[in-house]
C-alpha positions in Angstrom: 80.5 165.2 76.2 80.5 163.2 79.8 81.6 160.1 80.5 79.5 157.5 77.8 78.4 154.1 79.7 79.9 150.9 78.1 77.6 148.3 78.1 78.5 144.0 77.6 76.7 143.5 74.5 79.2 146.9 72.7 82.5 145.3 74.1 80.9 142.1 72.7 80.0 142.9 69.2 83.0 145.5 68.5 85.2 142.5 69.5 83.3 139.2 67.2 83.3 140.2 63.7 80.3 138.0 63.5 78.1 139.7 65.5 74.8 141.4 63.6 76.0 145.1 65.4 80.0 144.8 64.9 80.7 147.1 62.5 78.7 150.4 64.0 80.1 149.8 67.7 83.6 149.8 66.6 83.0 152.8 64.3 81.0 154.7 67.2 83.7 153.2 69.6 85.8 154.5 67.7 84.1 158.1 67.4 84.0 158.2 71.2 85.9 161.4 72.7 85.0 160.7 76.1 85.6 158.7 79.0 84.3 154.6 78.8 83.2 153.6 82.6 81.8 150.5 83.3 81.7 148.3 86.3 83.6 144.9 87.1 80.1 142.7 86.0 80.1 143.8 82.4 84.3 143.1 82.0 83.3 139.5 83.5 80.2 139.1 81.3 81.9 140.3 78.4 85.2 137.9 78.4 82.4 134.7 79.7 80.7 135.5 76.4 84.0 136.1 74.2 85.4 132.9 76.2 85.7 131.4 72.8 87.2 133.8 71.2 90.8 133.2 71.2 92.2 136.7 72.3 89.3 138.7 73.0 89.1 138.2 77.0 92.6 139.4 76.6 91.7 142.5 74.4 88.8 143.3 77.5 91.6 143.2 80.5 93.9 144.9 77.7 91.6 147.4 77.3 91.0 148.1 81.1 95.1 147.7 81.5 94.9 150.4 79.7 92.4 152.8 80.9 90.2 153.0 77.9 87.4 150.5 79.5 87.1 152.8 82.9 85.8 151.4 86.4 84.6 154.0 89.0 82.8 151.2 91.0 82.9 149.8 94.0 80.3 147.2 94.5 81.4 147.1 98.2 80.8 150.9 98.3 77.2 150.8 96.5 75.8 147.3 97.4 72.5 149.7 98.4 71.5 151.4 96.2 71.8 148.5 93.4 69.8 146.1 95.8 67.4 148.5 95.7 67.3 149.1 91.0 66.9 145.0 91.8 64.3 145.2 93.0 63.0 147.9 91.7 63.5 146.4 88.5 62.9 142.5 89.3 60.1 142.1 86.4 62.4 143.4 83.7 64.3 140.7 85.1 67.6 143.1 85.6 71.2 141.3 85.8 73.5 142.9 88.0 75.7 144.4 85.3 72.5 146.8 84.2 71.5 147.3 88.3 76.0 148.9 88.2 75.2 150.4 84.6 72.3 152.4 86.2 74.0 153.5 89.4 77.1 154.6 87.7 74.9 156.9 85.6 72.8 158.1 89.1 76.7 158.8 90.3 78.9 160.3 86.5 75.5 162.2 86.1 75.6 160.7 83.0 73.2 159.8 80.5 74.8 159.0 77.2 75.4 154.8 76.7 77.3 152.4 74.4 74.7 149.1 74.8 72.8 146.8 72.5 70.0 145.9 75.7 66.9 147.7 74.7 66.1 147.5 78.4 67.7 151.2 79.2 64.5 152.9 76.9 62.9 151.2 79.5 65.7 151.8 82.9 65.8 155.2 84.6 68.5 156.9 85.9 68.7 159.6 88.3 65.4 160.2 90.2 63.9 160.2 87.0 66.0 159.9 83.8 66.1 158.6 80.1 69.0 157.2 79.1 70.3 158.8 75.2 72.1 155.2 74.2 74.4 156.3 71.2 73.7 153.0 68.9 69.5 152.5 67.1 67.9 149.3 67.8 66.2 147.7 65.1 63.3 146.0 66.4 
């Protein structure tokens, strides 16, 4: 298995026991043997969403510091392709974190993503590749 992309919702759900997808996110994360890669916008979103949960933001950053969440992305080096993705998906109300993850998928050539965001069923990486969402979402 290639690297697995990690999105905000999965991080939040894994740390917040009150989240609907807590159990499956925790189990899925525990079962992944590939590197977990993400970007600073995802880390920022997760820390913001978890700000009221004592110790949660610290846990997110501890995972970064320990190398469990890898950040092989530099916005300053990837601004133009990310801007192109923001324009391409502007009707879908894409955010910066999603655009960065799509770009990372292309750079790393990996379809696997741990996300709770249904938009990744619509997004494409590379020329026209589908994402493989590791958590099946119930409608």
